[in-house]
C-alpha positions, 0 to 999 in steps of 0.5 A, a space after each residue: 619140594 613142597 613144604 608144610 612149613 612153607 606156607 601159609 597155616 591153613 584156615 579151621 572152619 571156626 576162624 574162617 567165619 570171624 572173619 567178615 565176608 567183603 561184599 560182591 561188588 556189581 560185576 559179579 551179580 548174576 542172573 539165575 540160569 535161565 532159557 529153553 536148552 537150560 531147562 531141556 538139559 537139566 530135565 534129561 539129566 534127572 531122569 537120568 539120575 546125571 550129574 553136571 560139575 556145572 550145576 554141582 558147583 553152582 557155576 555161574 555160566 552154567 546157561 550160556 555154557 548150554 544153550 552154546 552145545 558144551 556139558 560138564 558132565 561129573 563122573 563117579 558121583 558127587 561125592 569127593 574123597 579130598 576137602 580142598 578148602 575152597 570147593 562146596 562138594 560132599 566129601 567121604 572117607 568112602 564114597 559110593 561106587 561106581 555105577 558101570 552104565 554110567 559111560 553109556 547113560 553119559 554119551 546116550 544124554 550127549 548124543 541126544 542132546 546132538 552137544 559140541 564141545 563135552 567135558 568130563 570131570 570128576 571128583 577126587 577118588 583116591 580110595 581106587 584102585 586108578 583114582 577112576 581113570 578108567 571110568 573116565 577112559 570108559 566114557 570119551 570111549 562111549 563117546 566116540 564111538 557113537 560120535 567121533 567128532 565130538 570133542 571131549 575134554 577131561 578134567 582130572 584128578 592128579 591121580 596122586 600122581 600116578 603116571 599109569 593112570 593119566 596113560 589111561 586117560 591119555 590112551 581113550 582118545 580125548 583131544 582135552 587134558 585138563 588139570 587145574 593147579 588152582 591156585 599159585 606156589 605158596 597157597 596151595 596146602 591152605 586151599 587145596 587138600 593136604 593130598 594135592 601139591 602144585 610140583 604132581 599137577 605139574 608132572 601130570 601135564 607134563 607126562 601128559 603132553 609128552 607121553 601123548 607126542 611119543 604115541 604116533 596114531 593119536 592126533 595133537 592132544 591139548 592141555 589145560 589148567 586153570 588159576 582162581 584168584 582172590 585167595 590171597 597171592 600176589 600178582 609176581 606169583 601169579 606171574 611165576 605160574 604162568 611161566 610154570 605152566 608154560 614150561 612144562 607146555 600147558 596150552 590153554 588157562 582159565 583165569 575167575 574169581 574165586 567167590 565163597 561157597 558159604 561160611 565154612 569156607 576159605 573167605 575171599 581175600 581180594 574182588 578182581 575187576 575187570 581191568 586186573 582180570 585183562 591186565 593179567 590175561 594180557 600176561 598170561 597170552 605174553 608168557 606164551 599159551 595158545 589161548 587165555 580167557 580171563 575174566 571174574 565168572 570165568 572158570 574151568 570149561 568156559 567156552 571152551 568149545 570156541 576155545 578147540 572148536 576152531 583148531 580141531 
C-alpha cells in the first residue's frame, strides 16, 4: 500500500520559490503557435465557449496537433477540485456546474473542423458523484453519432477508484481509454494531489481493459498512460513504472519533460537530453508497449492520431 511515510514530503510554495531554477536548454525553446488551422480552431472554440487542454496547459505541440486534425477538448469547466503540484490549472472545492449542452457543442465543433482524432479530457471533479464519467460518456456517444469513423480517446481522471465510473466511460464506445500515472511510485504524493495514488491509477487502467474484453459486442479498447521526467525520479524507478504499466497491459506510453509552470510549482530537478529520451523510449518499447512516444516536448496526446489510426 502507498503511504505518506514512504514518500517525499510535499514541497510548500514558499520552499519552491527559494530553489534556483535550472536554465532551460536550447532544445526546449518553442515557437509561439501559429498557422491557418490553429487560428481557425481557436476562433471556433472561443465563439462556442469551449476549452482545450492544449491551451489551458500551454502544450508546446498545440499548433502541430491542430494542423494534423487532432485536438484535445476539456470537459466540465477548467476548474479542478484537486491541486497537483505540477499543474497550473486553477482549483476550487466547488467548480462551476457542468454544461448539459457541452457534449452537443463539442460534437458540432469537431464536425465543423473535420477532425480525425479527438481527445476528451477533464479536470478532476470530485464534487460530482460519478466524477464526471457520464458527462464523458454523453460526449463520446454524441461524437460517434455524428461520425462513427471518428477515433475518440478519453484521457480521464482516476474517479477516486470508482470502477462503475470506469464502466460508464468504456460502455460509451470510445477507442482509447487513457489515464496518466504522471510519475514514479515514490514521488506520487509529492507530485500529485493526496487523493490520487499510483495503485489507484493502475487499478483503473487494469479494469478498463478487463471490462472492455468482457463486452463481446465492442471493438478492441486500447489503454494508454504517461510519465513526466525531471521531478527527481531515478532510471530504476522509471524501469519499474514501465513494468507496472505493462503488467496491467497498458498499450501506449508517452514520456515527456516536466516544465515548471510557475515559481509556486515544483522545481525541475533535471532536464533530460533528447538522447536520454531516446534511451528511455527504447527501454519502454522493450518492455512490450505497442507504441511509445518519448521526447522533451512529448505530451499525453502527442501524435495520437498517427499511433492509432493505422491500427484501427
